[in-house]
C-alpha positions as CSV (number, residue, x, y, z in Angstrom):
1,M,-82.9,-14.6,-32.6
2,T,-80.6,-17.6,-31.5
3,V,-77.5,-15.2,-32.5
4,T,-79.1,-12.4,-30.0
5,R,-80.2,-14.7,-27.1
6,F,-76.4,-15.9,-27.0
7,T,-74.4,-12.3,-27.0
8,R,-76.6,-11.4,-24.1
9,P,-75.7,-13.8,-22.1
10,A,-72.4,-13.2,-22.2
11,R,-72.0,-9.4,-22.3
12,S,-73.0,-10.4,-18.9
13,A,-71.0,-12.7,-17.7
14,L,-68.4,-10.1,-18.8
15,A,-69.2,-7.2,-16.7
16,L,-69.9,-9.6,-13.9
17,A,-66.0,-10.9,-13.9
18,A,-64.9,-7.4,-14.0
19,A,-66.8,-6.6,-11.1
20,A,-65.8,-9.5,-9.6
21,A,-62.4,-8.4,-10.1
22,L,-62.2,-4.7,-9.4
23,L,-63.5,-6.0,-6.1
24,G,-60.8,-8.6,-5.8
25,L,-58.0,-6.1,-6.3
26,S,-59.7,-3.6,-3.3
27,A,-59.4,-6.9,-1.2
28,C,-55.6,-7.3,-1.8
29,G,-54.7,-3.6,-1.8
30,S,-56.2,-2.9,2.5
31,E,-53.2,-6.6,3.4
32,G,-49.9,-5.1,4.5
33,G,-51.2,-1.3,3.1
34,G,-53.7,1.1,5.6
35,P,-52.5,4.3,7.2
36,E,-50.3,2.3,9.6
37,A,-47.6,1.0,7.1
38,D,-47.1,4.7,5.7
39,S,-47.2,6.4,9.2
40,P,-44.4,9.4,9.9
41,A,-43.9,7.8,13.8
42,S,-42.9,4.7,12.4
43,S,-40.8,5.9,9.7
44,T,-39.1,8.2,12.0
45,E,-38.6,5.6,15.0
46,A,-36.7,3.3,12.1
47,S,-34.0,6.2,10.9
48,D,-33.3,7.5,14.4
49,G,-34.1,5.1,17.4
50,G,-37.4,7.2,18.2
51,G,-36.2,11.0,17.9
52,E,-38.1,13.4,16.3
53,Q,-37.2,15.0,12.7
54,S,-37.3,18.5,11.3
55,Q,-39.3,18.4,8.2
56,P,-38.8,21.2,6.2
57,T,-42.4,23.9,5.4
58,G,-43.8,25.3,1.8
59,E,-44.4,24.1,-1.6
60,D,-40.6,23.1,-2.5
61,S,-40.6,20.8,0.2
62,P,-40.3,17.1,-0.2
63,S,-43.0,14.2,-0.2
64,E,-42.0,11.5,2.1
65,N,-42.4,9.2,-1.0
66,D,-38.8,11.6,-2.3
67,G,-35.9,9.2,-1.6
68,D,-32.1,10.7,-0.5
69,P,-30.2,9.5,-3.1
70,A,-27.7,8.5,-0.7
71,S,-29.6,5.9,0.3
72,D,-30.7,4.8,-2.5
73,E,-27.1,3.4,-2.8
74,G,-27.2,1.4,-0.6
75,G,-26.8,3.8,2.5
76,T,-25.7,7.2,3.8
77,A,-23.5,10.1,2.7
78,D,-21.7,9.6,6.8
79,D,-21.5,6.0,6.1
80,R,-20.3,5.8,2.9
81,D,-17.7,8.8,4.1
82,E,-16.5,5.6,6.9
83,D,-16.4,2.7,5.0
84,D,-14.6,5.3,3.1
85,A,-12.4,5.9,6.0
86,E,-11.7,2.6,6.6
87,D,-10.1,1.2,3.7
88,P,-7.0,1.5,3.1
89,D,-6.5,1.7,-0.5
90,G,-9.0,3.9,-0.4
91,A,-8.2,7.4,-1.2
92,D,-8.8,9.0,1.9
93,G,-7.9,5.7,3.3
94,P,-4.6,5.4,6.1
95,A,-2.0,4.0,3.2
96,A,-2.7,7.0,0.9
97,S,-2.7,9.9,3.7
98,G,0.9,8.7,4.6
99,E,-0.2,8.0,8.0
100,R,2.2,5.4,9.1
101,T,5.4,7.4,9.0
102,R,7.7,6.3,6.3
103,I,11.4,6.3,7.1
104,M,15.1,5.7,5.3
105,L,18.5,5.0,6.2
106,V,21.1,6.5,4.1
107,T,24.7,5.2,5.7
108,D,26.7,6.3,2.2
109,L,26.9,10.0,1.8
110,G,30.0,9.7,-0.6
111,L,31.7,12.2,2.4
112,D,35.5,12.0,3.5
113,D,35.3,12.4,7.3
114,A,39.0,13.1,7.3
115,T,38.8,16.5,5.7
116,G,37.8,20.1,6.8
117,D,37.5,21.7,10.1
118,G,33.9,21.6,12.0
119,P,30.7,19.4,10.5
120,L,30.4,18.4,7.6
121,T,27.5,20.2,5.2
122,V,25.5,17.5,2.5
123,T,24.4,20.2,0.4
124,A,20.9,20.8,-1.1
125,E,21.6,19.4,-4.4
126,D,23.3,16.1,-3.0
127,L,21.0,15.7,-0.5
128,A,18.1,15.4,-2.8
129,G,20.4,13.4,-4.6
130,L,19.7,10.2,-2.2
131,L,16.0,10.6,-2.4
132,T,16.6,10.5,-6.3
133,A,18.9,7.6,-6.3
134,R,16.6,5.1,-4.2
135,F,13.2,6.5,-5.8
136,D,14.7,6.7,-9.3
137,A,12.5,10.1,-9.6
138,P,13.2,14.1,-9.5
139,A,13.7,15.6,-5.5
140,E,14.7,18.4,-3.9
141,C,15.8,20.5,-0.8
142,A,15.0,23.4,0.1
143,D,18.4,23.4,2.4
144,D,22.2,22.1,2.8
145,L,22.2,19.8,6.3
146,V,24.7,20.4,8.8
147,L,26.1,17.5,10.2
148,E,25.8,18.0,13.4
149,Q,23.1,17.0,16.6
150,G,20.0,18.5,16.1
151,G,20.2,19.4,11.9
152,T,17.7,19.5,9.9
153,A,16.6,19.9,6.8
154,G,13.3,19.8,4.6
155,C,13.0,18.0,1.0
156,E,10.2,17.0,-1.4
157,G,10.4,13.6,-3.4
158,P,8.2,10.1,-4.0
159,A,6.0,8.7,-1.3
160,G,8.3,5.6,-2.2
161,I,9.3,3.3,-5.0
162,E,7.5,4.2,-8.4
163,Q,5.1,5.7,-6.6
164,S,6.6,9.9,-8.0
165,E,3.1,11.3,-7.0
166,P,2.0,12.8,-5.0
167,A,4.9,14.4,-3.7
168,Q,6.1,13.4,-0.4
169,E,7.4,16.0,2.4
170,W,10.3,14.7,3.7
171,T,12.7,16.2,6.6
172,A,16.9,14.8,6.6
173,H,18.3,14.2,10.1
174,A,21.8,13.9,10.9
175,V,22.0,10.7,12.8
176,R,25.7,9.0,13.7
177,I,25.7,4.9,12.8
178,P,28.5,2.9,14.0
179,H,31.8,2.1,12.2
180,K,30.9,0.7,9.3
181,E,34.3,-1.1,9.2
182,E,35.3,-1.4,12.9
183,P,32.1,-1.2,14.9
184,M,33.5,-0.1,18.1
185,S,36.0,1.8,17.1
186,G,33.7,4.5,17.1
187,S,31.0,6.1,14.5
188,Q,30.2,8.0,11.8
189,D,27.9,10.4,9.6
190,A,24.4,9.5,8.4
191,V,21.0,10.2,7.4
192,L,17.5,9.4,8.3
193,F,15.2,10.6,5.8
194,T,11.7,10.5,7.9
195,T,8.3,11.0,5.8
196,G,6.2,15.0,6.9
197,G,7.4,17.8,9.2
198,G,10.4,16.0,12.0
199,L,10.1,13.3,13.9
200,P,7.9,13.6,16.9
201,E,9.0,13.7,20.8
202,S,7.5,10.6,21.6
203,A,11.0,8.8,19.0
204,D,13.4,12.1,19.2
205,D,15.3,9.4,21.0
206,L,17.1,8.1,17.8
207,L,18.8,11.6,17.3
208,E,20.6,11.8,20.8
209,E,24.7,12.0,20.3
210,D,25.3,9.4,22.2
211,A,23.1,7.2,19.8
212,V,24.3,5.1,16.9
213,L,21.3,3.8,14.6
214,T,21.1,0.3,13.1
215,G,17.9,-1.9,11.4
216,V,16.6,-3.9,9.4
217,G,13.9,-5.1,7.1
218,F,12.4,-8.6,8.0
219,G,9.4,-8.8,5.6
220,S,6.2,-6.8,3.9
221,A,3.3,-8.3,6.7
222,F,6.0,-7.7,9.4
223,G,4.8,-5.0,12.0
224,L,0.8,-5.6,10.4
225,E,0.0,-6.8,14.4
226,P,1.2,-4.6,17.5
227,L,4.0,-6.9,18.6
228,S,4.3,-7.8,22.3
229,A,6.6,-7.5,24.5
230,E,8.1,-10.4,23.9
231,Q,8.2,-10.5,20.6
232,L,10.3,-7.0,20.3
233,A,12.5,-8.3,22.1
234,S,13.3,-10.9,19.9
235,S,13.5,-9.2,16.7
236,T,15.6,-6.6,18.3
237,L,17.9,-9.1,19.5
238,D,17.6,-10.6,15.9
239,T,18.3,-7.1,14.3
240,L,21.6,-6.8,16.5
241,T,22.9,-10.3,15.6
242,S,21.6,-10.1,11.4
243,E,24.6,-9.4,9.3
244,F,22.0,-7.7,6.8
245,A,21.7,-4.8,8.7
246,Y,21.9,-1.8,7.9
247,V,24.9,-1.4,9.6
248,P,25.7,-5.0,11.0
249,V,26.9,-4.5,14.7
250,Q,27.1,-8.3,15.9
251,G,30.8,-8.1,16.0
252,M,30.3,-4.9,17.8
253,A,29.5,-7.1,21.3
254,D,28.2,-10.7,22.4
255,W,24.7,-9.9,22.3
256,S,23.1,-13.2,24.4
257,E,19.4,-10.8,25.4
258,V,17.3,-8.1,25.4
259,T,14.5,-7.1,27.2
260,C,12.0,-4.7,26.4
261,E,9.1,-2.3,28.8
262,D,6.5,-2.6,26.4
263,G,5.3,-3.8,22.7
264,L,5.1,-1.8,19.4
265,D,2.7,-0.9,17.8
266,F,4.2,0.1,13.9
267,A,0.5,3.2,13.4
268,R,2.0,5.2,15.6
269,F,6.4,6.7,15.0
270,E,7.5,6.0,18.9
271,T,10.4,4.3,20.3
272,V,10.5,1.7,22.7
273,D,12.7,1.8,25.7
274,C,15.0,-2.1,25.9
275,E,17.8,-3.0,27.0
276,A,20.1,-5.1,25.6
277,A,23.1,-7.9,27.5
278,T,26.4,-9.4,26.6
279,A,27.6,-12.6,27.3
280,G,30.5,-10.5,29.6
281,G,28.1,-8.4,32.3
282,E,28.0,-5.9,30.5
283,R,24.1,-3.5,29.4
284,W,23.5,-1.3,26.2
285,D,20.3,0.9,26.5
286,L,18.0,0.6,23.3
287,S,15.4,2.7,21.6
288,V,13.8,1.1,19.7
289,A,11.0,2.1,16.7
290,P,9.1,0.9,13.7
291,G,11.3,0.3,10.6
292,T,8.3,1.1,8.2
293,Y,11.4,1.5,5.3
294,A,10.5,3.5,2.3
295,D,13.2,1.4,0.4
296,N,12.5,-1.7,2.5
297,D,10.4,-4.0,3.9
298,Q,9.2,-3.2,7.2
299,G,11.6,-3.8,9.9
300,L,12.7,-1.9,13.2
301,L,15.0,0.9,13.6
302,V,16.7,0.8,16.8
303,G,19.5,3.0,18.1
304,I,22.3,2.1,20.7
305,E,23.4,4.0,23.4
306,A,26.7,3.9,25.0
307,P,27.2,0.4,27.1
308,H,26.9,0.5,31.4
309,E,27.9,-2.2,33.7
310,E,24.8,-4.3,34.9
């Protein structure tokens, strides 16, 4: 009898405890989980600023609790696409897509200017060899390059040093440079390679008949930010007086000052009009372009025209 009286109160206590627990769970579930929290209108306002969403109909329509796979990964698919496009190291970023025009100025063509009649010609095979020699990777050109104003030829080769893949489209342009031995004595043939199908109109000053080209690389960080007109003028003067230029022209004139009409943004391949002055009062018109060299540090490419009096 004692055991019976002891057992019954224990069962009653357990039943009362279970009922209390169920009541407690019901009370907790009602806090913050009412109909307003799951209201479709609230969900719409959070997703698109208050606009109406068009929901699919039919038995196959997804439930309100079905999540967007893109949102489960921390953002919508559009958000991730924008992030990828802004990533310079991503497959679709500016660096990978070749957004900046890269260049290569070849001053030694291995040709004899004194032989033959009319303009000289670089064969397609020799032209491809100029790319191959700098990148140490195969290249090919579709046409010969006639070394006269307006002469161009299409090529395909590496995108840069140690970048044999993917193949990059290059255009070879016939240009002139100051005579390497005596810059004041005249000019000689050279080849300017540019990525893509050719130079934009905003940079065709470099191909003028009376323009001669030179340039220099300043460093890998040069041009990462746009240059002001003052910075561009200073760097252009450094190019004209540098002994490390592709064609040193410090002996071409007594360069003393450079002024530029505008700054230079390396994201766009275009020229800026500048003017160089000499101690003797001569003025030289210059066309200055971004020097995003494929085989050198970033710097400037400078077109020098004939001098004129002040």
